[in-house]
Each structure stands twice: as C-alpha cells, then as structure tokens.
C-alpha positions, -999 to 999 in steps of 0.1 A, spaced: -1 176 12 17 150 -3 -1 123 7 -30 135 -1 -16 139 -37 -4 107 -37 -33 89 -26 -58 112 -53 -33 109 -82 -30 70 -75 -64 62 -79 -73 65 -120 -105 82 -131 -126 58 -144 -159 57 -166 -179 40 -136 -207 61 -117 -210 62 -80 -236 34 -81 -223 10 -100 -196 0 -71 -205 -24 -48 -209 -16 -12 -220 4 20 -218 43 19 -189 55 43 -177 89 50 -145 103 70 -157 85 104 -146 50 86 -113 60 79 -105 79 112 -115 50 134 -107 13 134 -111 -2 100 -99 -32 75 -72 -15 62 -55 -9 98 -63 -39 111 -49 -59 80 -18 -34 82 -15 -43 120 -15 -82 119 15 -74 96 39 -56 117 51 -86 139 65 -100 105 77 -70 87 116 -61 89 125 -39 118 123 -1 105 155 8 121 173 -15 96 179 -18 62 181 -49 36 202 -56 3 189 -55 -31 200 -78 -52 217 -69 -88 189 -79 -106 160 -63 -86 144 -92 -75 150 -97 -43 159 -81 -11 174 -99 19 178 -89 57 201 -102 81 174 -110 102 157 -135 73 131 -113 62 133 -119 23 112 -92 -4 105 -106 -34 99 -84 -60 75 -99 -90 80 -64 -108 123 -58 -104 132 -26 -87 150 -3 -110 170 18 -90 172 56 -101 158 92 -93 127 86 -117 130 48 -128 98 34 -109 79 66 -112 42 51 -123 55 18 -116 28 -11 -105 44 -26 -77 41 -67 -68 61 -80 -43 62 -107 -12 75 -102 24 88 -134 38 100 -140 73 121 -169 79 105 -182 47 73 -179 61 47 -156 42 39 -124 58 23 -99 31 19 -95 -5 19 -61 -17 1 -55 -53 -10 -25 -76 -32 -49 -97 -35 -19 -122 -33 17 -118 -53 33 -93 -57 1 -70 -40 -13 -40 -40 -54 -27 -25 -59 4 -28 -101 14 -19 -113 47 -23 -150 58 -59 -137 73 -76 -122 39 -67 -95 19 -80 -59 15 -83 -42 -18 -88 -3 -24 -96 9 -64 -107 41 -75 -139 38 -102 -144 74 -115 -150 96 -88 -155 67 -63 -131 45 -42 -141 14 -35 -128 -7 -6 -132 -47 2 -123 -59 34 -106 -92 43 -143 -103 53 -157 -96 20 -177 -65 32 -174 -39 5 -177 1 11 -178 30 -15 -167 67 -6 -168 98 -32 -138 111 -39 -147 144 -30 -156 135 6 -125 121 12 -109 156 6 -129 172 39 -116 146 62 -90 155 89 -59 141 90 -57 128 56 -21 122 53 -28 98 84 -59 84 77 -66 76 41 -46 48 28 -20 54 -1 12 40 -11 48 57 -6 76 46 -24 108 61 -23 136 53 -50 168 69 -62 198 56 -69 211 39 -39 180 28 -19 140 16 -26 120 23 6 83 11 7 55 29 29 18 23 36 -1 54 49 -37 53 69 -25 39 100 -38 67 119 -4 76 126 31 73 107 31 52 74 41 17 80 73 10 63 71 -25 45 111 -25 33 140 -2 30 166 -19 4 199 -5 -3 219 -13 -36 239 -45 -29 
C-alpha cells in the first residue's frame, strides 16, 4: 500500500484536464509491460553503485562518494534527520569514474525526470491525469484513477522512495516490474 500512496501523493493535483495533456492514452498494460520508464532504469543499472555497498555523505550534504569510484552530486544538498527531507524536491547526478551515469530531478512537485546518456523520461501529474514523455519523444497519458486498478502497483507504477534519517540517505525508484532500483545509499561521513 505504501508505494501506491507515494506515487499518487507525489503527483500534485493541478487544474489541467485530461484532454490538455499531449500523448496517446495508455492503460495498466503499458505499465505492466516493457516501457520507456523500465528501459531507462535498466540502461542505468550497470553504472549505479552496488546496492550492497554504501557511500560517504559529505558534511555539507553536497556529495556522496563510494570506494568503487561512484560519486553522487546533490544539486539540492541532503540534510539528514527524520523529517529533514520531507517534501523536498530532489536533484542529483550520479557519476561513475567521472563519467555521467544518471541525473534524477523533481522539476516541480508531482514530477520526476530521469536522464541517462540515451535520453530522458519524465512523469508529471496534471489534475487527474499522469503524463509520461519518453526518450524518443513519444508522449502518453493515463487517468490517475485507472492506475489504482493496476495489478502489482508497487512493482509496476513509477514512484520514488527516498529514506532519510539521522545517519543516512537512501533513494530508490519503483516501477521496474520487481524490486525498486536503488540509486544510492549514503552514510553520514
């Protein structure tokens, strides 16, 4: 139930109507099958830090470094604490050995943007509609109420799962078809 709440609460209600968003109408089958959200995350997996390891978060919250050479650069610094990042708009880049891997950004409340070398995928909420733009420029839209009826919502619907406490910051993305993909786990330095 928690992933469903995170996804739906993350997409802010606006004033736009369903017809105003560009793109082809989709349904649960799009989320349950191969799609651009999944393929974008899969393409980034090879350059992300090993989920069995943790990085060291700098005292200013602007960088996290791993022994493997992975570095997370926070454009909006991370503040540790139980409620410190609640409602925060995340903006960070992951580099491996100095090379670009992934840039994640919340452009606004209710939107997620994942960029890799091959392009970017954006998800945004507009009123009762969710819009998706894929790396190839294709756009899709789906009624938010329809998403509530999808099978295995916690595995299929794109969502972000930040966890921050006094000692670490962890960030995962859902909608992979399986377990959420861990982007980083940074411990207080």
